[in-house]
C-alpha positions in Angstrom: 0.1 -0.1 0.1 1.4 3.4 -1.1 1.6 5.9 1.8 3.4 9.3 0.6 3.6 12.4 2.8 4.7 16.1 2.0 5.0 19.3 3.8 4.5 22.5 2.0 5.2 26.0 3.5 4.5 28.9 3.6 0.8 28.6 2.9 -1.5 31.4 3.7 -4.9 30.2 4.7 -7.8 31.9 3.5 -10.9 32.0 1.2 -8.7 32.2 -2.0 -6.5 29.4 -1.1 -9.4 27.2 0.1 -11.2 27.7 -3.2 -7.9 26.9 -5.1 -7.8 23.5 -3.2 -11.2 22.7 -4.3 -10.7 23.9 -7.9 -7.5 21.7 -8.0 -9.4 18.6 -6.9 -12.0 19.2 -9.5 -9.4 19.8 -12.1 -7.7 16.4 -11.4 -11.2 14.7 -11.5 -11.5 14.3 -7.8 -14.0 15.0 -4.9 -13.1 17.6 -2.4 -14.5 17.6 1.2 -13.6 19.9 4.2 -13.7 17.6 7.2 -13.4 20.3 9.7 -11.9 23.9 9.7 -8.3 22.6 9.2 -8.6 19.3 7.5 -9.8 18.3 4.1 -9.8 15.3 1.8 -9.5 14.6 -1.9 -10.6 11.2 -3.5 -9.8 10.5 -7.1 -8.7 7.8 -9.4 -5.5 7.4 -11.3 -4.3 5.4 -14.2 -6.2 3.1 -16.7 -7.2 0.7 -13.7 -8.8 3.7 -11.9 -6.7 3.3 -8.9 -8.4 4.9 -5.8 -6.2 7.6 -4.4 -7.1 9.2 -0.9 -5.5 12.4 0.0 -5.8 14.1 3.4 -4.6 17.8 3.8 -4.1 19.5 7.1 -3.6 23.2 7.4 -1.1 23.4 10.3 0.1 26.4 12.5 3.1 28.2 11.1 1.6 28.3 7.6 2.3 24.8 6.7 0.2 22.4 4.8 0.8 18.6 5.3 -0.5 16.2 2.8 -1.0 12.5 3.2 -1.6 10.4 0.2 -2.5 6.7 0.2 -3.5 4.1 -2.2 -3.5 0.3 -2.6 -0.6 0.7 -5.1 2.5 -1.4 -4.2 5.6 0.6 -3.0 7.8 -2.2 -4.4 8.2 -0.4 -7.8 8.0 3.1 -6.0 4.1 3.5 -6.7 4.5 5.4 -10.0 0.7 6.2 -10.2 0.5 7.4 -6.7 3.9 9.4 -7.1 2.5 11.1 -10.2 -0.7 12.2 -8.4 1.6 13.6 -5.6 3.7 15.4 -8.1 0.4 17.0 -9.8 -0.9 17.9 -6.5 2.3 19.6 -5.3 2.6 21.6 -8.6 -1.0 22.7 -8.2 -0.5 23.6 -4.5 2.5 25.7 -5.3 0.6 27.4 -8.1 -2.1 28.2 -5.5 0.4 29.4 -2.8 3.1 31.4 -4.8 6.3 31.4 -2.7 5.6 28.1 -1.0 8.2 25.2 -1.4 8.1 21.6 -0.5 10.0 21.2 2.7 9.6 17.5 3.0 8.7 14.5 0.9 8.6 11.0 2.3 9.5 9.3 -1.1 12.7 11.6 -1.2 13.5 12.1 2.5 12.2 9.2 4.3 9.4 8.9 7.0 8.4 12.4 8.5 8.3 10.9 11.9 12.0 9.6 11.5 13.1 12.9 10.2 11.3 14.6 13.3 13.1 12.4 15.7 16.5 12.9 14.0 16.0 16.8 14.3 14.9 16.3 18.2 18.1 14.2 18.6 20.4 16.7 16.7 18.9 19.6 18.8 19.6 17.6 22.1 23.3 17.1 21.0 23.5 20.7 20.3 22.3 21.5 23.8 24.8 19.0 25.3 27.6 20.4 23.3 26.9 24.1 24.3 25.7 23.2 27.9 
């Protein structure tokens, strides 16, 4: 099962950005739903076999947008259909949020939780070295 994560910033939340999210989902042939004030989902299909792809979006503090994409596509061959959807989403999101950049991609940087742990350990070592 494919599971891809990405983090995009800065993203200015507002009516214009929210409308752009919905338009991007429609443009990709997906269904867009706000789950609550900060979380949304996009359901769409990809490829000739209509692979179901689910995308969860979370508007986070600090002008960040976290994206979690999942599908039943196998990761053994790097999930090419799911990865293509991620690429298209990230390009559309960056167009909707000029000046934003991708800070993290799990297919490129490894699991996000692993990176967060590594950053915490690195900060701990810095404190020990200076303390």
